[in-house]
A tleap script that builds the chain and sets N, CA, C and O, in Angstrom:
source leaprc.protein.ff14SB
mol = sequence {
  NMET ALA VAL LYS VAL ARG GLU LEU THR PRO
  SER GLN THR LEU SER VAL PRO CYS PRO THR
  CYS GLY ALA ALA ILE ARG GLU VAL CYS GLU
  LEU HIE SER GLY ALA PRO ARG THR GLU PRO
  HIE ARG ASP ARG LYS LEU THR ALA ALA ASP
  ALA ILE GLU ALA LYS LEU ARG GLU ARG ASN
  ARG LEU PRO PRO SER GLN ALA VAL LEU PRO
  ALA ILE VAL LYS CMET
}
set mol.1.N position { 166.127 148.048 135.107 }
set mol.1.CA position { 166.909 149.127 134.524 }
set mol.1.C position { 168.388 148.789 134.648 }
set mol.1.O position { 168.882 148.588 135.757 }
set mol.2.N position { 169.084 148.725 133.556 }
set mol.2.CA position { 170.497 148.407 133.565 }
set mol.2.C position { 171.324 149.685 133.575 }
set mol.2.O position { 171.047 150.630 132.836 }
set mol.3.N position { 172.345 149.694 134.427 }
set mol.3.CA position { 173.260 150.827 134.484 }
set mol.3.C position { 174.404 150.528 133.524 }
set mol.3.O position { 175.055 149.488 133.626 }
set mol.4.N position { 174.642 151.430 132.608 }
set mol.4.CA position { 175.726 151.239 131.651 }
set mol.4.C position { 177.014 151.794 132.244 }
set mol.4.O position { 177.012 152.842 132.890 }
set mol.5.N position { 178.096 151.090 132.021 }
set mol.5.CA position { 179.386 151.471 132.582 }
set mol.5.C position { 179.784 152.867 132.145 }
set mol.5.O position { 180.355 153.617 132.938 }
set mol.6.N position { 179.501 153.232 130.915 }
set mol.6.CA position { 179.918 154.551 130.436 }
set mol.6.C position { 179.088 155.676 131.043 }
set mol.6.O position { 179.455 156.845 130.916 }
set mol.7.N position { 177.971 155.346 131.703 }
set mol.7.CA position { 177.140 156.358 132.342 }
set mol.7.C position { 177.550 156.639 133.786 }
set mol.7.O position { 176.990 157.537 134.415 }
set mol.8.N position { 178.507 155.896 134.323 }
set mol.8.CA position { 178.925 156.080 135.710 }
set mol.8.C position { 179.721 157.364 135.881 }
set mol.8.O position { 180.528 157.731 135.027 }
set mol.9.N position { 179.483 158.034 136.989 }
set mol.9.CA position { 180.287 159.204 137.325 }
set mol.9.C position { 181.564 158.725 138.010 }
set mol.9.O position { 181.610 157.593 138.493 }
set mol.10.N position { 182.595 159.554 138.063 }
set mol.10.CA position { 183.817 159.143 138.765 }
set mol.10.C position { 183.559 158.774 140.236 }
set mol.10.O position { 184.167 157.836 140.750 }
set mol.11.N position { 182.673 159.497 140.905 }
set mol.11.CA position { 182.410 159.179 142.310 }
set mol.11.C position { 181.692 157.838 142.446 }
set mol.11.O position { 181.913 157.124 143.424 }
set mol.12.N position { 180.840 157.482 141.489 }
set mol.12.CA position { 180.182 156.174 141.530 }
set mol.12.C position { 181.198 155.059 141.307 }
set mol.12.O position { 181.141 154.024 141.971 }
set mol.13.N position { 182.117 155.264 140.385 }
set mol.13.CA position { 183.136 154.256 140.119 }
set mol.13.C position { 184.044 154.057 141.335 }
set mol.13.O position { 184.429 152.930 141.649 }
set mol.14.N position { 184.382 155.145 142.011 }
set mol.14.CA position { 185.265 155.050 143.170 }
set mol.14.C position { 184.531 154.641 144.447 }
set mol.14.O position { 185.138 154.585 145.517 }
set mol.15.N position { 183.230 154.353 144.345 }
set mol.15.CA position { 182.462 153.969 145.534 }
set mol.15.C position { 182.630 152.500 145.897 }
set mol.15.O position { 182.090 152.047 146.906 }
set mol.16.N position { 183.372 151.753 145.087 }
set mol.16.CA position { 183.646 150.343 145.369 }
set mol.16.C position { 185.157 150.119 145.315 }
set mol.16.O position { 185.857 150.831 144.596 }
set mol.17.N position { 185.670 149.136 146.068 }
set mol.17.CA position { 187.099 148.832 145.963 }
set mol.17.C position { 187.407 148.162 144.623 }
set mol.17.O position { 186.544 147.515 144.030 }
set mol.18.N position { 188.629 148.324 144.161 }
set mol.18.CA position { 189.023 147.740 142.878 }
set mol.18.C position { 189.444 146.277 143.074 }
set mol.18.O position { 190.361 145.997 143.846 }
set mol.19.N position { 188.781 145.348 142.381 }
set mol.19.CA position { 189.163 143.950 142.510 }
set mol.19.C position { 190.469 143.609 141.791 }
set mol.19.O position { 191.065 142.564 142.054 }
set mol.20.N position { 190.915 144.477 140.891 }
set mol.20.CA position { 192.127 144.203 140.119 }
set mol.20.C position { 193.394 144.619 140.858 }
set mol.20.O position { 194.308 143.813 141.027 }
set mol.21.N position { 193.451 145.876 141.298 }
set mol.21.CA position { 194.678 146.375 141.929 }
set mol.21.C position { 194.552 146.507 143.444 }
set mol.21.O position { 195.547 146.742 144.130 }
set mol.22.N position { 193.332 146.356 143.972 }
set mol.22.CA position { 193.142 146.439 145.409 }
set mol.22.C position { 193.003 147.843 145.951 }
set mol.22.O position { 193.077 148.038 147.164 }
set mol.23.N position { 192.803 148.833 145.088 }
set mol.23.CA position { 192.619 150.213 145.552 }
set mol.23.C position { 191.356 150.279 146.404 }
set mol.23.O position { 190.331 149.692 146.059 }
set mol.24.N position { 191.441 150.985 147.500 }
set mol.24.CA position { 190.312 151.105 148.421 }
set mol.24.C position { 189.262 152.059 147.860 }
set mol.24.O position { 189.480 152.721 146.845 }
set mol.25.N position { 188.131 152.113 148.537 }
set mol.25.CA position { 187.071 153.041 148.167 }
set mol.25.C position { 187.628 154.464 148.205 }
set mol.25.O position { 188.373 154.818 149.120 }
set mol.26.N position { 187.274 155.266 147.228 }
set mol.26.CA position { 187.708 156.661 147.055 }
set mol.26.C position { 189.201 156.800 146.728 }
set mol.26.O position { 189.724 157.913 146.761 }
set mol.27.N position { 189.887 155.720 146.419 }
set mol.27.CA position { 191.289 155.802 145.979 }
set mol.27.C position { 191.341 155.432 144.497 }
set mol.27.O position { 190.594 154.569 144.036 }
set mol.28.N position { 192.232 156.098 143.757 }
set mol.28.CA position { 192.362 155.806 142.331 }
set mol.28.C position { 193.102 154.490 142.127 }
set mol.28.O position { 193.892 154.069 142.972 }
set mol.29.N position { 192.836 153.856 141.008 }
set mol.29.CA position { 193.506 152.601 140.661 }
set mol.29.C position { 194.985 152.871 140.356 }
set mol.29.O position { 195.373 153.988 140.014 }
set mol.30.N position { 195.785 151.826 140.488 }
set mol.30.CA position { 197.222 151.954 140.262 }
set mol.30.C position { 197.683 151.053 139.128 }
set mol.30.O position { 197.092 150.007 138.859 }
set mol.31.N position { 198.749 151.484 138.471 }
set mol.31.CA position { 199.443 150.651 137.496 }
set mol.31.C position { 200.297 149.636 138.245 }
set mol.31.O position { 200.456 149.739 139.461 }
set mol.32.N position { 200.848 148.657 137.529 }
set mol.32.CA position { 201.728 147.679 138.176 }
set mol.32.C position { 202.945 148.346 138.808 }
set mol.32.O position { 203.499 147.837 139.783 }
set mol.33.N position { 203.359 149.479 138.258 }
set mol.33.CA position { 204.520 150.201 138.775 }
set mol.33.C position { 204.193 150.983 140.048 }
set mol.33.O position { 205.096 151.484 140.719 }
set mol.34.N position { 202.902 151.089 140.380 }
set mol.34.CA position { 202.493 151.846 141.555 }
set mol.34.C position { 202.027 153.256 141.233 }
set mol.34.O position { 201.500 153.954 142.100 }
set mol.35.N position { 202.217 153.670 140.010 }
set mol.35.CA position { 201.759 155.003 139.598 }
set mol.35.C position { 200.238 154.986 139.432 }
set mol.35.O position { 199.669 153.945 139.104 }
set mol.36.N position { 199.577 156.118 139.651 }
set mol.36.CA position { 198.123 156.151 139.489 }
set mol.36.C position { 197.716 155.973 138.027 }
set mol.36.O position { 198.387 156.470 137.123 }
set mol.37.N position { 196.619 155.265 137.807 }
set mol.37.CA position { 196.070 155.082 136.463 }
set mol.37.C position { 195.245 156.310 136.095 }
set mol.37.O position { 194.704 156.992 136.965 }
set mol.38.N position { 195.158 156.581 134.807 }
set mol.38.CA position { 194.339 157.709 134.359 }
set mol.38.C position { 192.862 157.339 134.358 }
set mol.38.O position { 192.007 158.224 134.365 }
set mol.39.N position { 192.553 156.066 134.349 }
set mol.39.CA position { 191.178 155.582 134.310 }
set mol.39.C position { 191.084 154.328 135.187 }
set mol.39.O position { 192.030 153.542 135.231 }
set mol.40.N position { 189.966 154.129 135.881 }
set mol.40.CA position { 189.819 152.925 136.707 }
set mol.40.C position { 189.848 151.650 135.862 }
set mol.40.O position { 189.565 151.680 134.664 }
set mol.41.N position { 190.194 150.527 136.506 }
set mol.41.CA position { 190.173 149.236 135.823 }
set mol.41.C position { 188.755 148.895 135.378 }
set mol.41.O position { 187.779 149.325 135.992 }
set mol.42.N position { 188.654 148.124 134.314 }
set mol.42.CA position { 187.362 147.715 133.772 }
set mol.42.C position { 186.543 146.948 134.813 }
set mol.42.O position { 185.338 147.167 134.940 }
set mol.43.N position { 187.194 146.050 135.558 }
set mol.43.CA position { 186.473 145.276 136.573 }
set mol.43.C position { 185.880 146.165 137.664 }
set mol.43.O position { 184.816 145.860 138.202 }
set mol.44.N position { 186.558 147.252 137.988 }
set mol.44.CA position { 186.030 148.171 138.996 }
set mol.44.C position { 184.778 148.865 138.476 }
set mol.44.O position { 183.808 149.042 139.214 }
set mol.45.N position { 184.800 149.253 137.219 }
set mol.45.CA position { 183.625 149.893 136.624 }
set mol.45.C position { 182.440 148.925 136.604 }
set mol.45.O position { 181.313 149.310 136.915 }
set mol.46.N position { 182.701 147.671 136.239 }
set mol.46.CA position { 181.633 146.677 136.200 }
set mol.46.C position { 181.095 146.392 137.598 }
set mol.46.O position { 179.887 146.237 137.783 }
set mol.47.N position { 181.988 146.323 138.580 }
set mol.47.CA position { 181.573 146.094 139.961 }
set mol.47.C position { 180.720 147.254 140.455 }
set mol.47.O position { 179.714 147.038 141.132 }
set mol.48.N position { 181.111 148.481 140.124 }
set mol.48.CA position { 180.336 149.656 140.530 }
set mol.48.C position { 178.957 149.641 139.884 }
set mol.48.O position { 177.963 149.943 140.544 }
set mol.49.N position { 178.887 149.294 138.610 }
set mol.49.CA position { 177.595 149.233 137.922 }
set mol.49.C position { 176.701 148.175 138.560 }
set mol.49.O position { 175.505 148.401 138.744 }
set mol.50.N position { 177.276 147.020 138.898 }
set mol.50.CA position { 176.501 145.965 139.557 }
set mol.50.C position { 175.996 146.417 140.920 }
set mol.50.O position { 174.859 146.124 141.288 }
set mol.51.N position { 176.831 147.129 141.673 }
set mol.51.CA position { 176.431 147.604 143.004 }
set mol.51.C position { 175.293 148.611 142.898 }
set mol.51.O position { 174.369 148.588 143.711 }
set mol.52.N position { 175.352 149.490 141.908 }
set mol.52.CA position { 174.299 150.491 141.728 }
set mol.52.C position { 173.005 149.815 141.303 }
set mol.52.O position { 171.930 150.176 141.783 }
set mol.53.N position { 173.097 148.836 140.405 }
set mol.53.CA position { 171.905 148.105 139.994 }
set mol.53.C position { 171.276 147.384 141.174 }
set mol.53.O position { 170.054 147.389 141.322 }
set mol.54.N position { 172.094 146.765 142.015 }
set mol.54.CA position { 171.570 146.060 143.188 }
set mol.54.C position { 170.880 147.029 144.138 }
set mol.54.O position { 169.835 146.708 144.705 }
set mol.55.N position { 171.457 148.208 144.314 }
set mol.55.CA position { 170.844 149.213 145.184 }
set mol.55.C position { 169.514 149.676 144.615 }
set mol.55.O position { 168.551 149.851 145.362 }
set mol.56.N position { 169.443 149.877 143.301 }
set mol.56.CA position { 168.193 150.291 142.671 }
set mol.56.C position { 167.127 149.204 142.777 }
set mol.56.O position { 165.958 149.498 143.026 }
set mol.57.N position { 167.537 147.930 142.585 }
set mol.57.CA position { 166.583 146.830 142.724 }
set mol.57.C position { 166.044 146.759 144.144 }
set mol.57.O position { 164.845 146.563 144.343 }
set mol.58.N position { 166.915 146.917 145.130 }
set mol.58.CA position { 166.493 146.860 146.530 }
set mol.58.C position { 165.550 148.022 146.842 }
set mol.58.O position { 164.545 147.837 147.529 }
set mol.59.N position { 165.862 149.188 146.354 }
set mol.59.CA position { 165.026 150.357 146.608 }
set mol.59.C position { 163.649 150.182 145.969 }
set mol.59.O position { 162.644 150.601 146.542 }
set mol.60.N position { 163.598 149.571 144.798 }
set mol.60.CA position { 162.328 149.377 144.106 }
set mol.60.C position { 161.473 148.289 144.742 }
set mol.60.O position { 160.280 148.203 144.449 }
set mol.61.N position { 162.045 147.463 145.598 }
set mol.61.CA position { 161.281 146.422 146.292 }
set mol.61.C position { 160.530 146.974 147.491 }
set mol.61.O position { 159.613 146.322 147.991 }
set mol.62.N position { 160.894 148.159 147.965 }
set mol.62.CA position { 160.205 148.763 149.097 }
set mol.62.C position { 158.807 149.192 148.684 }
set mol.62.O position { 158.576 149.500 147.515 }
set mol.63.N position { 157.878 149.215 149.621 }
set mol.63.CA position { 156.549 149.738 149.291 }
set mol.63.C position { 156.661 151.190 148.821 }
set mol.63.O position { 157.565 151.902 149.257 }
set mol.64.N position { 155.765 151.645 147.943 }
set mol.64.CA position { 155.854 153.005 147.389 }
set mol.64.C position { 155.927 154.097 148.447 }
set mol.64.O position { 156.564 155.125 148.218 }
set mol.65.N position { 155.297 153.903 149.587 }
set mol.65.CA position { 155.324 154.929 150.621 }
set mol.65.C position { 156.702 155.062 151.256 }
set mol.65.O position { 157.013 156.108 151.826 }
set mol.66.N position { 157.541 154.019 151.172 }
set mol.66.CA position { 158.860 154.060 151.792 }
set mol.66.C position { 159.974 154.310 150.790 }
set mol.66.O position { 161.087 154.655 151.185 }
set mol.67.N position { 159.704 154.147 149.523 }
set mol.67.CA position { 160.744 154.306 148.513 }
set mol.67.C position { 161.083 155.779 148.333 }
set mol.67.O position { 160.206 156.643 148.334 }
set mol.68.N position { 162.357 156.039 148.180 }
set mol.68.CA position { 162.826 157.398 147.933 }
set mol.68.C position { 163.220 157.462 146.464 }
set mol.68.O position { 164.266 156.948 146.069 }
set mol.69.N position { 162.389 158.084 145.674 }
set mol.69.CA position { 162.640 158.177 144.245 }
set mol.69.C position { 163.156 159.560 143.910 }
set mol.69.O position { 162.712 160.543 144.502 }
set mol.70.N position { 164.087 159.656 142.972 }
set mol.70.CA position { 164.588 160.967 142.591 }
set mol.70.C position { 163.516 161.782 141.894 }
set mol.70.O position { 162.702 161.249 141.139 }
set mol.71.N position { 163.525 163.060 142.155 }
set mol.71.CA position { 162.555 163.958 141.521 }
set mol.71.C position { 162.977 164.214 140.086 }
set mol.71.O position { 164.154 164.448 139.811 }
set mol.72.N position { 162.040 164.170 139.194 }
set mol.72.CA position { 162.318 164.450 137.786 }
set mol.72.C position { 161.673 165.795 137.452 }
set mol.72.O position { 160.463 165.972 137.590 }
set mol.73.N position { 162.488 166.714 137.019 }
set mol.73.CA position { 162.002 168.039 136.685 }
set mol.73.C position { 162.103 168.203 135.179 }
set mol.73.O position { 163.182 168.065 134.602 }
set mol.74.N position { 160.974 168.497 134.545 }
set mol.74.CA position { 160.969 168.727 133.104 }
set mol.74.C position { 160.922 170.214 132.853 }
set mol.74.O position { 160.167 170.942 133.498 }
set mol.75.N position { 161.723 170.657 131.920 }
set mol.75.CA position { 161.761 172.076 131.575 }
set mol.75.C position { 161.283 172.270 130.176 }
set mol.75.O position { 161.237 173.401 129.691 }
savepdb mol mol.pdb
quit
């Protein structure tokens, strides 16, 4: 299952440090002038998507009795 960058929530994007500007986890990205950016850098979004995919792959490797799967509720 591939995580698309446009499907990331702001908290998921901010869950990784920014490789472009060096913003720490839970900090917004900065412009070269030091002002906050209105949107995270593209590399940060891609890094966050990769981290989420890796976490999902690791979770799916666990035996079914140990895996914690999200509940799906149909209405």
